[in-house]
Backbone as a ProteinNet text record, in pm:
[ID]
protein_1_A
[PRIMARY]
MSAADKIKNTAQELKGKAEEVIGKLTDDDKKVAEGKADQAAAKVKNAGEDIKDTLSK
[TERTIARY]
-5631.1	-5660.2	-5784.8	-5873.9	-5994.2	-5961.9	-6040.3	-6019.3	-6036.2	-6129.4	-6152.3	-6029.7	-5968.1	-5847.7	-5733	-5720.1	-5612.8	-5630.7	-5754.3	-5783.7	-5755	-5798.3	-5776.8	-5627.1	-5550.1	-5406.7	-5337	-5378.4	-5321.5	-5353.9	-5475.7	-5514.6	-5430.7	-5406.1	-5323.9	-5180.6	-5129.7	-4994.8	-4985.6	-5085.4	-5086.9	-5100.6	-5183.1	-5198.5	-5064.6	-4995.1	-4864.2	-4764.4	-4766.1	-4674.9	-4706.5	-4835.1	-4874.9	-4830	-4848.8	-4804.7	-4654.1	-4581	-4435	-4394.3	-4455.4	-4422.6	-4458.5	-4577.2	-4618.1	-4520.8	-4481.7	-4385.7	-4253	-4206.7	-4081	-4094.1	-4207.8	-4229.3	-4239.5	-4296.9	-4316.1	-4207.8	-4110.3	-3999.8	-4052.5	-4151.4	-4214.8	-4171.4	-4070.1	-4015.3	-4117.2	-4206.7	-4309.1	-4402.7	-4443	-4532.4	-4463.2	-4333.2	-4256.5	-4255.2	-4228.9	-4224.6	-4360.6	-4467.8	-4602.5	-4633.3	-4592.5	-4614.8	-4541.5	-4415.7	-4337.3	-4395.8	-4446.4	-4507.9	-4634.2	-4716.5	-4837.1	-4801.1	-4698.1	-4655.3	-4606.8	-4528.8	-4476	-4589	-4685.6	-4798.6	-4877.3	-4898.7	-4972.8	-4895.6	-4765.1	-4683.3	-4686.3	-4683.4	-4689.8	-4824.9	-4931.9	-5065.2	-5072.9	-5018.6	-5018.8	-4940.1	-4825.7	-4744.5	-4819.5	-4887.3	-4966.1	-5078.6	-5144.4	-5252.2	-5197	-5081.1	-5018.3	-4984.2	-4934.8	-4902.5	-5029.4	-5136.8	-5263.2	-5313.2	-5301.4	-5344.3	-5263.6	-5133.8	-5046.4	-5079.5	-5102.7	-5131.8	-5270.4	-5361.9	-5496.1	-5509.3	-5406.9	-5412.9	-5375.4
-27.3	-45.3	-132	-87.7	-169	-292.2	-394.2	-519.7	-497.5	-412.4	-385.9	-320.8	-225.4	-160.3	-260.1	-344.9	-444.1	-540.3	-582.9	-672.9	-602.3	-477.1	-401	-383.7	-350.9	-331.5	-462.5	-570.5	-701.8	-742.1	-714.6	-745.4	-665.8	-539	-455.8	-509.7	-551.8	-606.6	-736.9	-822.9	-948	-921.6	-825	-787.1	-738.9	-659.2	-609.5	-721.2	-817.4	-931.6	-1011.9	-1031.2	-1104.8	-1030.6	-898.3	-818.6	-830.5	-826	-836.7	-971.6	-1078.5	-1212.6	-1224.8	-1175.8	-1180.2	-1100	-984	-901.4	-971.6	-1042.9	-1116.5	-1231.2	-1300.1	-1412.5	-1368.1	-1250.7	-1201.6	-1101.8	-1082.3	-988.6	-847.3	-807.3	-675.8	-591.3	-507.4	-426.5	-328.6	-279	-185.6	-255	-377.6	-453.5	-485.4	-517.6	-543.9	-418.8	-304	-178.5	-144.3	-165.6	-138.8	-229.2	-354.3	-447.8	-406.4	-367.5	-322.9	-196	-107.1	16.7	-13.1	-106.4	-144.8	-203.5	-287.8	-347.6	-240.6	-146	-38.9	48	79.8	162.4	92.5	-37.2	-112.4	-114.1	-130.4	-131.7	3.4	112.5	246.4	267.2	223.6	236.3	157.8	36.1	-44.3	24.2	81	150.2	270.3	345.2	459.9	418.4	309.6	259.4	212.3	148.7	102.6	221.5	329.6	450.2	509.7	516.8	568.4	482.1	351.1	261.1	283.5	301.2	322.3	453	557.1	688.4	694.3	613.3	617.6	537.8	466.2	385.1	464.4
2035.8	1895.9	1886.2	1803.8	1787.5	1704.3	1724.4	1651.7	1502.1	1464.3	1321.6	1258.3	1329.2	1277.3	1264	1364.5	1362.1	1244	1220.8	1108.5	975.9	965.4	842.1	813.9	916.7	898.5	864.2	926.5	895.7	753.2	710.1	572	473.5	505.1	416.9	411.4	525.5	528.6	447.9	461.2	384	234.8	199.4	58.7	3.7	83.8	41.5	22.6	113.4	101.3	-24.1	-51.4	-171.6	-297.7	-298.7	-413.9	-434.1	-324	-332.5	-393	-346	-396.6	-544.7	-581.7	-722.6	-808.3	-758.1	-830.6	-850.6	-747.7	-760.3	-859.9	-856	-947.5	-1093.2	-1114.4	-1250.7	-1291.7	-1205.7	-1230.5	-1255.8	-1175.8	-1186.4	-1066.7	-1088.2	-979	-921.6	-1007.2	-959.4	-860.1	-891.3	-803.7	-670.6	-676.9	-555.2	-467.2	-529.2	-453.8	-394.2	-470.9	-419	-300.5	-309.8	-200.2	-74.3	-90.8	24.5	84.7	-0.3	48.2	128.6	80.3	154.7	290.6	292.8	419.3	516.2	466.3	551.4	605.2	520.4	563.8	674	659.6	761.3	893.1	885	1007.1	1076.5	999.3	1057.4	1125.5	1059.6	1120.4	1251	1251.4	1373.9	1484.4	1450	1549.6	1606	1519.3	1564.5	1657.6	1623.5	1709.1	1843.9	1842.5	1967.4	2056.7	1997.1	2075	2135.5	2054.4	2107.6	2223.4	2209.6	2315.7	2442.2	2426.7	2542.7	2612.4	2535.9	2594.6	2659.5	2614.3	2669	2798.3	2837	2959.4	3079.9
[MASK]
+++++++++++++++++++++++++++++++++++++++++++++++++++++++++

């Protein structure tokens, strides 16, 4: 995994966590769901990159 991809995925995960927290604080279920979705997408991307790294070795 390139460092740029890892940084981008981490940023997306942090953004998702922030959205989730803001949603909980403001009682906005849609924002909570969007935050969780961003976190899940970032984790899937990281897993895909890890698999590519493993297969390329």
